[in-house]
C-alpha positions as a printed Julia matrix, in Angstrom:
150×3 Matrix{Float64}:
  64.84  -20.74  87.43
  67.23  -21.36  84.13
  67.72  -25.78  83.95
  71.5   -26.46  83.23
  71.33  -28.17  79.65
  74.28  -30.66  78.43
  74.61  -29.92  75.12
  74.3   -32.54  72.4
  74.51  -33.0   68.75
  75.14  -35.64  65.89
  77.53  -34.66  63.18
  75.74  -33.33  60.07
  75.41  -35.12  57.16
  76.71  -34.93  53.84
  75.27  -32.56  51.73
  72.01  -33.84  49.83
  73.53  -32.36  46.95
  77.24  -32.81  44.64
  77.42  -29.64  43.52
  73.71  -26.76  43.73
  72.38  -25.67  47.0
  71.15  -29.35  48.98
  70.49  -29.76  52.93
  72.27  -31.61  55.28
  70.67  -32.48  59.04
  71.64  -32.98  62.25
  69.81  -33.96  65.73
  70.44  -31.73  68.5
  69.41  -30.33  72.08
  70.63  -26.7   71.63
  67.35  -25.56  72.1
  65.41  -23.23  74.74
  63.77  -26.55  76.06
  66.87  -28.87  75.62
  64.91  -30.79  73.67
  66.66  -33.38  70.99
  65.48  -32.44  67.74
  66.44  -32.24  63.99
  67.79  -29.08  62.4
  68.53  -28.46  58.9
  71.05  -26.13  56.92
  71.68  -25.55  53.35
  74.73  -26.37  51.8
  76.72  -25.35  48.78
  79.8   -27.86  48.64
  80.37  -26.46  44.16
  78.74  -24.71  42.0
  76.54  -27.08  38.91
  79.2   -26.27  35.91
  79.07  -27.84  32.55
  83.65  -28.13  32.43
  84.53  -27.4   35.97
  88.21  -28.23  35.31
  87.81  -24.78  33.03
  86.99  -22.89  36.81
  89.34  -24.29  38.8
  93.1   -24.05  38.63
  94.96  -26.54  39.49
  98.79  -25.32  40.18
 101.76  -25.83  37.83
 102.88  -29.86  39.22
  99.89  -30.53  41.2
  97.23  -32.86  41.16
  94.62  -31.18  43.1
  92.67  -27.7   44.29
  91.65  -28.53  47.32
  89.56  -24.92  47.03
  88.6   -22.06  45.03
  86.12  -18.99  44.76
  84.4   -17.41  41.45
  85.19  -14.55  40.24
  82.11  -12.69  41.05
  79.97  -12.44  43.59
  76.58  -13.79  43.31
  72.9   -14.09  44.22
  71.73  -17.66  45.48
  68.95  -19.18  44.44
  67.36  -21.56  46.7
  63.26  -23.03  45.72
  63.01  -20.07  43.18
  64.21  -17.37  45.57
  67.33  -15.52  45.88
  69.28  -14.09  48.78
  68.98  -10.46  49.44
  72.65   -9.43  48.98
  75.41  -11.71  46.95
  77.86  -13.76  48.21
  81.58  -14.51  47.57
  81.17  -18.41  48.35
  84.05  -21.06  49.09
  83.63  -23.71  47.4
  85.89  -27.76  47.33
  87.6   -28.09  43.99
  88.87  -31.0   42.05
  91.28  -33.73  41.3
  92.78  -34.71  38.69
  94.06  -37.98  40.27
  90.51  -39.5   41.43
  90.52  -38.12  45.0
  87.56  -35.77  46.18
  87.39  -32.7   48.05
  85.35  -32.42  50.88
  84.58  -29.87  53.47
  86.98  -29.6   56.42
  86.04  -26.45  58.26
  82.9   -24.72  57.97
  80.78  -22.43  60.07
  76.85  -21.21  60.14
  75.48  -18.09  58.42
  71.91  -17.22  58.09
  71.08  -16.13  54.57
  67.49  -13.92  53.59
  65.85  -15.72  51.04
  63.44  -12.96  48.58
  60.87  -14.56  46.38
  58.6   -12.79  44.13
  55.31  -11.78  45.5
  55.9   -13.72  48.64
  57.92  -12.2   50.94
  61.02  -13.46  52.8
  62.36  -15.89  55.11
  65.54  -16.92  56.41
  67.74  -20.2   56.44
  70.97  -21.34  58.32
  73.95  -22.28  55.69
  76.97  -24.05  56.18
  79.59  -21.61  54.79
  83.27  -23.61  53.87
  86.33  -22.18  55.22
  88.27  -24.64  53.95
  87.97  -28.25  52.02
  90.6   -31.09  51.79
  91.15  -33.64  49.08
  91.18  -37.36  50.24
  91.06  -40.8   48.74
  87.7   -42.17  50.2
  85.01  -40.96  48.22
  81.12  -41.48  49.27
  77.94  -40.88  47.24
  76.06  -38.69  50.06
  72.93  -39.52  48.28
  73.92  -43.36  48.94
  72.77  -44.56  52.49
  75.24  -47.58  51.94
  77.97  -45.24  50.99
  79.49  -45.65  55.24
  79.42  -49.55  55.58
  83.45  -50.51  54.61
  83.46  -53.79  52.54
  86.54  -56.23  53.32
């Protein structure tokens, strides 16, 4: 007999890294036992480029480009392992007016990574579909970033 489960989940935490592949987590009971458990996913907000403004083309007359893609699909690298296939990810862009761009809409995909001489593993990953630029910018590594100072 299957028991009914009211699915509950906290919001995903901000990505642990502002560039490169990081982690975010949440607590949810969306599982077979309906038990609250911590769930983790990979996130990739921006590539770590030395000069991102050369890569992101901001339209003339605008101060921000909320999203961008690299010109070619690439394999993802995580803990020395590379993804089995290439991906053309959408990243959050940049602004010239001190605003920051953060994910607005995303979905979840599963990425398979192959490791040299060690087999493979799969991880859930946030797939960004759109970003929004805003004036309130917080450092995802700062545990006090959500506190408002009046």
